[in-house]
KEZA-848171 format. One line per field, with one value per residue (C-alpha): residue number from 1; residue in three letters; x, y, z. Coordinates in Angstrom, 2 decimals. Example, Ala and Ser with C-alpha at 12.3 -4.5 7.8 and 13.67 -1.06 7.14 Angstrom:
<rs>
k	1, 2
r	Ala, Ser
u	12.30, 13.67
v	-4.50, -1.06
w	7.80, 7.14
</rs>
This chain:
<rs>
k	1, 2, 3, 4, 5, 6, 7, 8, 9, 10, 11, 12, 13, 14, 15, 16, 17, 18, 19, 20, 21, 22, 23, 24, 25, 26, 27, 28, 29, 30, 31, 32, 33, 34, 35, 36, 37, 38, 39, 40, 41, 42, 43, 44, 45, 46, 47, 48, 49, 50, 51, 52, 53, 54, 55, 56, 57, 58, 59, 60, 61, 62, 63, 64, 65, 66, 67, 68, 69, 70, 71, 72, 73, 74, 75, 76, 77, 78, 79, 80, 81, 82, 83, 84, 85, 86, 87, 88, 89, 90, 91, 92, 93, 94, 95, 96, 97, 98, 99, 100, 101, 102, 103, 104, 105, 106, 107, 108, 109, 110, 111, 112, 113, 114, 115, 116, 117, 118, 119, 120, 121, 122, 123, 124, 125, 126, 127, 128, 129, 130, 131, 132, 133, 134, 135, 136, 137, 138, 139, 140, 141, 142, 143, 144, 145, 146, 147, 148, 149, 150, 151, 152, 153, 154, 155, 156, 157, 158, 159, 160, 161, 162, 163, 164, 165, 166, 167, 168, 169, 170, 171, 172, 173, 174, 175, 176, 177, 178, 179, 180, 181, 182, 183, 184, 185, 186, 187, 188, 189, 190, 191, 192, 193, 194, 195, 196, 197, 198, 199, 200, 201, 202, 203, 204, 205, 206, 207, 208, 209, 210, 211, 212, 213, 214, 215, 216, 217, 218, 219, 220, 221, 222, 223, 224, 225, 226, 227, 228, 229, 230, 231, 232, 233, 234, 235, 236, 237, 238, 239, 240, 241, 242, 243, 244, 245, 246, 247, 248, 249, 250, 251, 252, 253, 254, 255, 256, 257, 258, 259, 260, 261, 262, 263, 264, 265, 266, 267, 268, 269, 270, 271, 272, 273, 274, 275, 276, 277, 278, 279, 280, 281, 282, 283, 284, 285, 286, 287, 288, 289, 290, 291, 292, 293, 294, 295, 296, 297, 298, 299, 300, 301, 302, 303, 304, 305, 306, 307, 308, 309, 310, 311, 312, 313, 314, 315, 316, 317, 318, 319, 320, 321, 322, 323, 324, 325, 326, 327, 328, 329, 330, 331, 332, 333, 334, 335, 336, 337, 338, 339, 340, 341, 342, 343, 344, 345, 346, 347, 348, 349, 350, 351, 352, 353, 354, 355, 356, 357, 358, 359, 360, 361, 362, 363, 364, 365, 366, 367, 368, 369, 370, 371, 372, 373, 374, 375, 376, 377, 378, 379, 380, 381, 382, 383, 384, 385, 386, 387, 388, 389, 390, 391, 392, 393, 394, 395, 396, 397, 398, 399, 400, 401, 402, 403, 404, 405, 406, 407, 408, 409, 410, 411, 412, 413, 414, 415, 416, 417, 418, 419, 420, 421, 422, 423, 424, 425, 426, 427, 428, 429, 430, 431, 432, 433, 434, 435, 436, 437, 438, 439, 440, 441, 442, 443, 444, 445, 446, 447, 448, 449, 450, 451, 452, 453, 454, 455, 456, 457, 458, 459, 460, 461, 462, 463, 464, 465, 466, 467, 468, 469, 470, 471, 472, 473, 474, 475, 476, 477, 478, 479, 480, 481, 482, 483, 484, 485, 486, 487, 488, 489, 490, 491, 492, 493, 494, 495, 496, 497, 498, 499, 500, 501, 502, 503, 504, 505, 506, 507, 508, 509, 510, 511, 512, 513, 514, 515, 516, 517, 518
r	Met, Asp, Pro, Ala, Ala, Ala, Pro, Glu, Glu, Asp, Thr, Leu, Val, Ala, Pro, Ala, Ala, Gly, Lys, Gly, Pro, Arg, Arg, Ala, Gly, Lys, Gly, Asn, Trp, Ser, Gly, Ser, Leu, Ile, Val, Ala, Ser, Leu, Ile, Gly, Ala, Phe, Gly, Ser, Ser, Phe, Leu, Tyr, Gly, Tyr, Asn, Leu, Ser, Val, Val, Asn, Ala, Pro, Ser, Val, Tyr, Ile, Lys, Lys, Phe, Tyr, Asn, Glu, Thr, Trp, Glu, Arg, Arg, Tyr, Gly, Phe, Ser, Val, Asp, Glu, Ser, Thr, Leu, Thr, Leu, Leu, Trp, Ser, Ile, Thr, Val, Ser, Ile, Phe, Ala, Ile, Gly, Gly, Leu, Val, Gly, Ala, Ile, Ile, Val, Thr, Pro, Ile, Val, Lys, Phe, Phe, Gly, Arg, Lys, Cys, Thr, Leu, Leu, Leu, Asn, Asn, Val, Phe, Ala, Val, Thr, Ala, Ala, Leu, Leu, Met, Ser, Leu, Ser, Leu, Leu, Ala, Gly, Ser, Phe, Glu, Met, Leu, Ile, Leu, Gly, Arg, Ile, Ile, Met, Gly, Val, Asp, Ala, Gly, Ile, Ser, Leu, Ser, Ala, Leu, Pro, Met, Tyr, Leu, Ser, Glu, Ile, Ser, Pro, Lys, Glu, Ile, Arg, Gly, Ser, Leu, Gly, Gln, Val, Thr, Ala, Ile, Phe, Ile, Cys, Val, Gly, Val, Phe, Thr, Gly, Gln, Val, Leu, Gly, Leu, Pro, Glu, Ile, Phe, Gly, Thr, Glu, Ser, Arg, Trp, Pro, Tyr, Leu, Phe, Gly, Val, Ile, Ile, Val, Pro, Ser, Leu, Val, Gln, Val, Val, Ile, Leu, Pro, Phe, Leu, Pro, Glu, Ser, Pro, Arg, Tyr, Leu, Leu, Leu, Glu, Lys, His, Asn, Thr, Thr, Lys, Ala, Glu, Lys, Ala, Phe, Gln, Thr, Phe, Leu, Gly, Lys, Asp, Asp, Val, Ser, His, Glu, Val, Glu, Glu, Val, Leu, Ala, Glu, Ser, Arg, Val, Gln, Arg, Asn, Thr, Lys, Leu, Val, Ser, Val, Leu, Gln, Leu, Leu, Lys, Thr, Arg, Ser, Val, Arg, Trp, Gln, Val, Ile, Thr, Val, Val, Val, Thr, Met, Gly, Cys, Tyr, Gln, Leu, Cys, Gly, Leu, Asn, Ala, Ile, Trp, Tyr, Tyr, Thr, Asn, Asn, Ile, Phe, Asn, Glu, Ala, Gly, Ile, Asn, Pro, Glu, Thr, Ile, Pro, Tyr, Val, Thr, Leu, Ser, Thr, Gly, Ala, Val, Glu, Thr, Leu, Ala, Ala, Val, Phe, Ser, Gly, Leu, Val, Ile, Glu, Arg, Leu, Gly, Arg, Arg, Pro, Leu, Leu, Ile, Gly, Gly, Phe, Gly, Leu, Met, Ile, Val, Phe, Phe, Ala, Ile, Leu, Thr, Val, Ser, Leu, Thr, Leu, Gln, Lys, Asn, Val, His, Trp, Leu, Pro, Tyr, Leu, Ser, Ile, Phe, Cys, Ile, Leu, Ala, Ile, Ile, Ala, Ser, Phe, Cys, Ile, Gly, Pro, Gly, Gly, Ile, Pro, Phe, Val, Leu, Thr, Gly, Glu, Phe, Phe, Gln, Gln, Ser, Gln, Arg, Pro, Ala, Ala, Phe, Met, Ile, Ala, Gly, Thr, Val, Asn, Trp, Leu, Ser, Asn, Phe, Ala, Val, Gly, Leu, Leu, Phe, Pro, Phe, Ile, Gln, Ala, Ile, Leu, Gln, Met, Cys, Gln, Ala, Thr, Ala, Leu, Pro, Leu, Cys, Met, Leu, Trp, Tyr, Lys, Trp, Glu, Ser, Gly, Gly, Gly, His, Tyr, Cys, Pro, Gln, Arg, Thr, Arg, Arg, Asn, Lys, Ser, Gln, Gln, Leu, Met, Val, Arg, Ala, Pro, Met, Pro, Cys, Leu, Pro, Pro, Tyr, Pro, Val, Thr, Gln, Thr, Gly, Val, Gln, Gly, Ala, Gly, Phe, Ser, Lys, Pro, His
u	0.17, 1.25, 2.77, 0.82, -2.14, -1.86, -3.53, -1.70, -3.71, -4.82, -7.15, -7.10, -4.50, -2.76, -4.55, -2.32, -2.65, -6.47, -7.54, -9.96, -8.61, -6.39, -8.47, -7.15, -5.96, -5.44, -0.90, -1.75, -3.32, 0.17, 0.02, 1.81, -0.85, -4.02, -1.93, -1.70, -5.46, -6.98, -4.66, -4.51, -8.05, -9.02, -7.50, -9.00, -12.53, -13.65, -13.57, -15.40, -18.14, -17.79, -18.30, -21.44, -22.87, -22.17, -23.94, -27.08, -27.52, -26.72, -28.27, -30.94, -28.45, -25.81, -28.68, -29.65, -25.92, -25.41, -29.03, -27.20, -23.92, -26.31, -28.22, -25.15, -23.60, -26.33, -28.89, -31.62, -32.43, -31.64, -35.00, -35.16, -34.68, -30.75, -30.66, -31.26, -29.01, -26.56, -27.05, -27.13, -23.64, -22.39, -23.54, -22.49, -19.24, -17.74, -18.32, -16.81, -13.78, -13.54, -13.98, -10.24, -8.97, -9.24, -8.28, -4.98, -4.89, -2.05, 0.66, 0.88, 1.09, 3.38, 6.03, 5.14, 4.26, 1.31, 1.79, 3.49, 0.23, -1.65, 0.35, 0.52, -3.36, -3.14, -3.22, -5.78, -8.20, -6.53, -6.43, -10.41, -11.68, -10.10, -11.36, -15.02, -14.70, -13.59, -16.14, -18.59, -16.41, -15.20, -19.31, -17.92, -19.74, -17.30, -15.21, -17.23, -18.27, -14.19, -13.61, -16.11, -14.42, -10.60, -11.88, -13.26, -10.61, -8.34, -11.69, -11.11, -7.29, -8.27, -10.72, -8.08, -4.62, -6.10, -7.29, -3.90, -1.43, -3.65, -4.18, -0.87, 0.58, -1.99, -1.82, -3.84, -5.31, -6.54, -6.46, -11.26, -11.31, -8.47, -10.23, -13.29, -12.02, -12.43, -16.14, -16.45, -14.38, -17.16, -19.83, -18.35, -17.54, -21.30, -22.91, -19.66, -21.23, -24.15, -23.26, -21.06, -24.51, -26.55, -28.00, -25.82, -22.90, -22.27, -25.57, -25.91, -26.38, -23.51, -21.38, -22.07, -18.57, -16.53, -18.17, -15.77, -13.02, -13.23, -11.98, -8.28, -8.05, -7.87, -5.51, -3.43, -3.37, -2.65, 0.54, 1.99, 1.96, 1.35, 5.33, 6.41, 5.00, 6.14, 5.64, 3.77, 6.57, 5.11, 5.46, 9.16, 10.37, 8.35, 8.57, 11.36, 12.98, 14.28, 15.18, 16.41, 13.37, 10.64, 12.51, 11.66, 8.06, 7.48, 8.55, 6.67, 4.02, 3.98, 5.15, 7.60, 11.43, 11.85, 9.86, 11.87, 9.27, 7.23, 10.08, 10.80, 7.33, 7.58, 10.45, 9.25, 6.52, 8.98, 11.39, 7.89, 7.31, 10.99, 9.83, 6.33, 6.10, 3.04, 0.17, -2.12, -6.02, -6.06, -3.75, -5.80, -9.19, -7.55, -6.26, -8.37, -7.47, -8.81, -12.20, -14.75, -12.78, -12.47, -16.98, -16.87, -15.57, -17.54, -20.74, -20.16, -18.67, -21.34, -24.09, -22.24, -23.96, -26.76, -28.20, -30.97, -29.34, -29.08, -33.41, -32.95, -30.98, -33.57, -36.85, -35.53, -36.79, -39.98, -41.06, -39.85, -42.55, -44.94, -44.45, -45.34, -41.91, -41.53, -39.89, -37.14, -36.28, -35.95, -32.00, -31.62, -34.12, -31.83, -28.98, -29.95, -29.07, -25.77, -25.94, -26.87, -24.66, -21.51, -23.08, -23.15, -20.05, -17.97, -19.73, -18.82, -15.49, -15.85, -17.33, -16.49, -13.12, -15.45, -18.76, -16.64, -16.97, -19.72, -22.21, -22.48, -22.86, -25.46, -26.74, -26.85, -28.34, -31.01, -32.13, -32.12, -34.42, -36.60, -36.43, -36.73, -40.10, -41.70, -40.84, -42.73, -46.01, -45.36, -44.79, -47.88, -50.46, -48.87, -51.58, -54.42, -52.69, -51.74, -48.94, -47.05, -44.96, -43.24, -42.91, -41.15, -38.98, -37.53, -37.02, -35.50, -32.61, -32.65, -31.93, -29.11, -27.95, -28.18, -25.94, -23.19, -22.88, -21.69, -22.07, -20.77, -17.62, -17.12, -16.04, -13.08, -11.92, -12.27, -10.76, -7.24, -7.84, -8.46, -5.70, -1.87, 0.70, 0.94, -2.75, -4.10, -3.62, -4.99, -7.91, -8.15, -8.26, -11.36, -13.00, -12.97, -13.91, -16.83, -17.75, -17.66, -18.82, -22.11, -22.37, -22.38, -25.04, -27.43, -26.98, -27.59, -30.34, -32.19, -33.93, -35.75, -36.60, -38.46, -40.70, -41.46, -41.71, -42.51, -41.79, -38.11, -37.51, -38.51, -35.50, -33.18, -34.89, -33.87, -29.98, -30.41, -32.08, -29.40, -26.01, -28.04, -28.49, -25.44, -23.48, -25.82, -26.50, -23.00, -22.43, -19.63, -15.77, -13.20, -10.07, -8.70, -8.40, -5.28, -2.89, -0.01, 2.53, 1.34, 3.30, 2.31, -1.90, -2.92, -6.46, -9.23, -11.00, -14.35, -16.97, -17.09, -18.65, -16.26, -13.97, -16.01, -16.51, -15.36, -12.48, -8.82, -6.30, -2.62, -4.66, -7.64, -10.54, -12.76, -16.60, -18.98, -17.91, -14.82, -12.10, -7.93, -5.93, -2.81
v	-0.22, 3.49, 5.29, 7.86, 6.73, 5.48, 7.10, 8.48, 9.84, 8.12, 9.84, 6.93, 6.63, 2.56, 1.01, -0.58, -4.27, -5.02, -1.16, 0.27, 3.25, 5.86, 9.11, 12.98, 14.05, 17.45, 17.46, 17.05, 20.88, 23.12, 26.64, 27.18, 24.75, 26.88, 30.02, 28.72, 27.48, 30.45, 33.05, 31.14, 30.97, 34.46, 35.88, 33.35, 31.77, 33.76, 37.25, 34.72, 33.56, 37.38, 38.38, 36.18, 38.79, 41.84, 42.75, 42.26, 44.98, 47.60, 46.37, 49.22, 51.91, 50.55, 50.54, 53.96, 54.91, 53.09, 54.72, 58.02, 57.94, 57.05, 59.80, 61.85, 60.47, 60.31, 62.67, 60.09, 57.79, 53.92, 51.66, 48.65, 46.06, 47.42, 48.40, 44.87, 43.58, 45.59, 44.31, 40.97, 41.36, 42.98, 39.70, 36.92, 38.13, 37.16, 33.51, 34.03, 35.89, 32.38, 30.04, 32.16, 31.55, 27.62, 28.02, 29.19, 28.16, 24.27, 26.71, 29.19, 26.48, 23.94, 26.80, 29.21, 27.01, 26.41, 29.05, 32.02, 31.71, 32.51, 35.45, 36.69, 36.02, 39.01, 41.41, 41.14, 41.25, 44.38, 45.68, 44.18, 46.38, 49.22, 49.42, 48.51, 51.12, 54.35, 53.28, 55.65, 58.54, 58.45, 57.73, 54.78, 51.63, 50.10, 49.81, 47.73, 45.92, 45.13, 45.14, 42.46, 40.12, 40.54, 39.29, 36.23, 35.26, 35.32, 33.36, 30.73, 30.30, 30.88, 27.83, 25.63, 26.56, 26.56, 23.37, 22.32, 24.15, 22.55, 19.16, 19.29, 20.93, 18.34, 15.41, 12.93, 12.10, 15.42, 16.60, 16.51, 18.58, 20.76, 20.80, 22.36, 25.38, 26.59, 26.17, 27.33, 30.37, 30.97, 30.86, 33.55, 35.48, 35.29, 36.20, 39.38, 40.32, 40.36, 42.57, 44.94, 45.51, 46.95, 50.34, 50.91, 50.15, 50.58, 49.60, 53.14, 55.33, 57.03, 54.20, 50.91, 51.85, 50.84, 47.85, 46.63, 48.65, 46.36, 44.22, 45.00, 43.99, 40.14, 40.72, 42.80, 40.19, 37.71, 39.07, 40.36, 37.13, 34.06, 34.47, 33.87, 30.28, 27.56, 26.03, 22.74, 20.35, 18.00, 20.11, 21.37, 17.27, 16.32, 18.91, 21.07, 18.72, 20.71, 18.27, 20.46, 23.06, 20.24, 19.04, 22.13, 22.76, 19.48, 20.50, 23.74, 22.06, 19.04, 20.82, 18.24, 18.28, 14.30, 13.96, 11.33, 9.32, 12.04, 12.56, 9.20, 8.21, 11.70, 10.31, 6.94, 8.13, 10.49, 7.15, 6.00, 8.50, 9.24, 9.65, 10.96, 14.41, 16.83, 15.25, 17.95, 17.62, 15.91, 13.03, 13.32, 12.53, 9.75, 7.93, 5.02, 4.33, 6.91, 8.11, 6.97, 9.91, 12.35, 11.42, 11.09, 15.37, 16.20, 14.83, 16.65, 19.95, 20.15, 19.59, 21.55, 24.71, 23.77, 22.20, 25.03, 27.39, 29.77, 29.84, 29.85, 32.91, 34.62, 33.61, 34.32, 38.13, 37.38, 34.22, 36.29, 39.59, 36.72, 35.74, 39.23, 40.82, 44.20, 44.50, 47.30, 44.47, 41.47, 42.73, 41.53, 38.47, 37.77, 37.49, 34.90, 32.91, 33.14, 32.18, 29.32, 28.82, 29.28, 26.69, 24.26, 24.27, 24.25, 21.20, 19.58, 20.05, 19.36, 15.54, 14.94, 12.47, 10.54, 10.28, 10.21, 12.26, 9.55, 10.16, 13.81, 13.71, 11.94, 13.11, 16.83, 15.97, 13.26, 16.28, 19.23, 16.74, 16.59, 20.50, 20.93, 19.17, 20.73, 23.95, 23.46, 22.42, 25.24, 27.77, 26.76, 26.74, 29.06, 32.27, 29.91, 29.01, 31.63, 29.22, 27.84, 31.14, 30.92, 26.94, 28.32, 30.70, 26.84, 24.84, 27.40, 27.90, 23.65, 23.73, 25.73, 23.88, 20.10, 21.82, 23.19, 19.74, 17.83, 19.05, 22.52, 21.87, 18.33, 18.42, 20.89, 17.71, 14.85, 16.89, 17.16, 13.16, 11.29, 12.13, 12.09, 14.63, 15.30, 14.43, 17.05, 20.57, 19.00, 17.78, 21.50, 23.01, 20.34, 20.54, 24.84, 24.82, 22.48, 24.49, 27.77, 27.12, 25.68, 28.70, 30.81, 28.43, 29.31, 33.26, 33.16, 29.90, 30.58, 33.54, 31.44, 29.14, 30.70, 32.67, 29.12, 27.21, 29.91, 27.45, 27.64, 25.92, 22.30, 22.62, 22.55, 18.47, 16.81, 17.47, 16.57, 13.34, 12.48, 13.24, 11.07, 8.46, 8.47, 8.18, 5.83, 3.71, 3.05, 3.72, 5.08, 3.76, 5.46, 4.67, 2.49, 3.59, 1.49, 1.85, 1.47, 4.28, 6.41, 5.47, 1.02, 1.90, 0.97, 1.01, -1.01, -1.36, -2.79, -0.34, 0.82, 4.08, 7.46, 7.35, 3.97, 3.73, 0.74, -1.13, -0.58, -3.27, -4.10, -6.57, -3.59, -2.24, -4.83, -5.44, -5.31, -7.12, -4.77, -6.00, -6.08, -4.36, -7.22
w	-0.04, -0.92, 2.76, 1.74, 2.13, 5.18, 8.24, 11.26, 13.85, 16.63, 19.54, 22.03, 24.49, 25.08, 28.32, 30.63, 30.76, 31.70, 31.73, 28.77, 26.94, 29.49, 28.41, 28.43, 32.25, 33.39, 33.05, 29.55, 29.46, 29.99, 29.60, 26.83, 24.87, 26.45, 25.77, 22.10, 21.57, 23.13, 21.03, 17.83, 19.14, 19.26, 16.27, 14.27, 14.27, 16.64, 13.38, 11.67, 14.58, 14.68, 11.30, 10.83, 13.22, 13.19, 10.15, 11.11, 14.21, 12.12, 8.82, 8.88, 8.50, 6.07, 3.91, 4.48, 3.97, 0.76, -0.23, 0.37, -0.72, -4.63, -3.88, -4.07, -6.98, -9.11, -7.98, -7.39, -4.05, -5.16, -5.71, -3.92, -5.59, -6.09, -2.47, -2.32, -4.11, -2.79, 0.78, -0.79, -2.06, 1.31, 3.02, 1.18, -0.97, 2.96, 1.67, -1.73, 0.04, 2.35, -0.65, -1.60, 1.24, 1.75, -2.04, -1.59, 2.33, 1.53, -0.41, 2.51, 5.37, 2.91, 2.76, 5.75, 8.83, 10.37, 13.22, 10.90, 8.58, 11.51, 11.77, 8.86, 7.85, 10.52, 7.49, 5.98, 8.62, 8.89, 6.17, 5.43, 9.22, 8.59, 4.40, 6.75, 9.27, 7.48, 4.57, 6.03, 6.40, 3.42, 1.90, -0.12, 0.26, -2.23, 0.52, 3.06, -0.25, -0.52, 3.18, 3.28, 0.89, 2.04, 5.71, 4.20, 3.08, 5.99, 7.86, 4.81, 5.27, 9.05, 9.50, 7.93, 9.68, 12.82, 13.09, 11.22, 14.20, 17.06, 16.32, 15.53, 18.74, 21.21, 22.60, 21.21, 24.71, 24.38, 21.20, 20.27, 23.24, 21.66, 18.09, 19.80, 20.78, 17.11, 17.42, 20.52, 19.92, 17.03, 18.83, 21.43, 18.07, 17.29, 20.55, 20.80, 17.45, 18.91, 22.44, 20.56, 18.78, 20.93, 20.61, 24.12, 22.44, 18.65, 17.81, 16.24, 13.13, 13.63, 15.95, 13.65, 11.75, 15.16, 15.41, 12.31, 13.63, 16.92, 14.30, 14.97, 18.58, 18.25, 15.74, 17.10, 20.23, 18.31, 16.60, 19.77, 21.94, 19.18, 18.10, 21.93, 20.86, 19.42, 15.53, 15.04, 16.22, 14.01, 10.28, 12.19, 12.05, 9.49, 6.46, 7.39, 8.93, 12.36, 15.31, 17.62, 17.05, 17.09, 20.41, 22.12, 20.85, 22.03, 25.79, 25.79, 24.21, 26.39, 29.99, 30.20, 29.52, 28.07, 24.80, 23.42, 22.77, 20.96, 18.91, 18.37, 17.29, 14.91, 13.46, 12.74, 10.28, 8.87, 7.91, 6.21, 4.31, 3.74, -0.57, -0.48, -1.21, -0.25, -1.72, -3.74, -4.21, -6.90, -5.74, -2.52, -4.61, -6.31, -3.51, -3.29, 0.77, 1.40, -0.69, 2.43, 4.23, 1.83, 1.58, 5.11, 5.65, 2.17, 3.25, 7.39, 6.32, 3.79, 6.40, 9.00, 6.38, 4.79, 8.28, 8.62, 11.35, 8.64, 8.70, 12.28, 12.72, 9.98, 11.82, 15.73, 15.15, 13.99, 15.99, 19.50, 17.75, 17.60, 20.78, 22.13, 22.90, 22.59, 19.59, 21.57, 23.86, 21.11, 20.49, 23.92, 24.16, 20.74, 23.33, 24.55, 20.97, 21.57, 25.17, 24.35, 21.49, 23.24, 26.41, 24.40, 22.74, 26.10, 26.74, 23.87, 24.57, 28.35, 26.86, 23.75, 24.74, 26.99, 24.38, 21.28, 18.28, 16.55, 19.60, 19.31, 15.32, 15.32, 18.76, 18.26, 14.23, 15.28, 17.40, 15.33, 13.30, 16.19, 16.61, 13.23, 13.30, 15.48, 14.51, 11.32, 13.32, 15.43, 12.94, 10.81, 13.98, 16.42, 15.36, 15.98, 19.64, 21.80, 23.73, 20.82, 20.07, 23.69, 22.24, 18.77, 21.23, 22.77, 20.21, 18.43, 21.30, 21.54, 17.36, 18.08, 21.79, 19.69, 16.94, 18.69, 20.87, 17.51, 13.64, 14.71, 16.11, 14.81, 11.29, 11.84, 14.44, 12.40, 9.02, 10.94, 12.32, 9.53, 7.54, 7.74, 7.53, 3.66, 2.80, 5.93, 3.74, 1.11, 3.13, 4.36, 1.27, 0.42, 3.12, 3.59, -0.36, 0.57, 3.20, 2.06, -1.26, 0.63, 3.14, -0.37, -1.98, 1.19, 0.85, -2.35, -3.12, 0.86, -0.45, -3.39, -1.43, 1.25, -1.43, -3.21, 0.46, 2.92, 5.69, 5.18, 7.94, 6.30, 3.87, 6.69, 7.56, 4.23, 5.21, 8.78, 7.73, 5.14, 7.74, 10.41, 7.66, 6.64, 10.32, 11.78, 8.99, 8.99, 5.53, 5.49, 5.51, 8.10, 9.11, 11.82, 14.99, 16.66, 19.60, 17.02, 16.14, 13.59, 10.77, 11.79, 11.11, 8.65, 6.59, 7.13, 4.54, 5.94, 6.85, 10.15, 12.07, 12.64, 16.14, 16.96, 21.40, 21.47, 23.27, 22.02, 22.02, 19.71, 16.91, 16.68, 17.27, 18.91, 18.89, 15.85, 13.36, 12.70, 10.56, 11.89, 11.04, 9.18
</rs>
């Protein structure tokens, strides 16, 4: 078998005799590891979440700015259809920038490394922040649109480079929990955008440009602190062949002096891959032994965007209004959605190593199916039954929580775990492309779907059910998880669920009739 096709990541630790798999312990969380994950996420995935929600609060004032600019230039007000088109472009162009970032990230992380890519990416964030925050002063709505494109490029790069960096610096015992930091900070970013958009802060006609200027703060924090932390030790060993720096990086992130076992494990993989170059996207797609991993990542990442959360955000204010909540207080009530999202993501990070990836994904999508079905009925009948609007509110919060306990973050973790070092950049490029194309498709097609069905929340059900059937039915293939070191792991070509919660032995995963590695 081609060495480049052998999966490398393992998520369970070799158990002691007579005991089950060892779980993450407190000793695995070194100070440097915590700082690297928090600062890396604060300047990366946080900004992605922030830019998802930041345009909602000032939308009325931004549209007014567009109209005034148009009138000043051409002597007449812009018509409603053109204004709607300009606003749609402003919102959805973020995804186009993200797609560009996802495409260019592979050569960047190969040449500059994971940490340096995150640092250089702040050039895009600062440039975008300056363009968007100064657009009102300059009287140019084109600056705002251009800033959204550039901010999308930043997000596209960071959502691939950050999970890659976190998966390579973390001990395998806590790799899932650390990987959830990406999702947690996306939620924190969304919540922060909602808070700063309140009328008492920046949600006013004169102060809305500050909402975009705030983007500079996380970027500057990352630029100041991240340079003092090491590069990914696996990148240093496998791609730069710098053993000395890799040892120091391992010592820093693992919080111990003796890292000979970790270094030898990576060097063993390096010997296996001695003649293996970085795999391109086309080569990865042609590699039969990882085909089902690729398909699983594509399906999971597609459903991540298409599972209906955009419909939830679209209908939130309307449902709260139908429930009899004062329109002036709705922005404050809407904060509950961001709070629930953040708490659910934190909960997922705490339990992912104990419960596993697959149960959280199946449970999350399964609960979304149930609550979407209830929400569909509730929205249809809430004008006839006075208490149903409150059930709709509960369903909205439940759907958000269900999404964040699994589907909201685990796709990023899986992409880092399914592929070996030489395949990982191409895999993240594929995952990022699917993510951003799906994001753009939702922004572009959602209004038409809504107009046709007049009940858009129902469109999320087929997507949730697709993934639920895909995962729970065992209709895909995933790499075997064994206690062997990364260079010894082999692909098992029999159907099996992702990251199965079964005992791990020297011969592979026991139970469910799984084939053993040869």
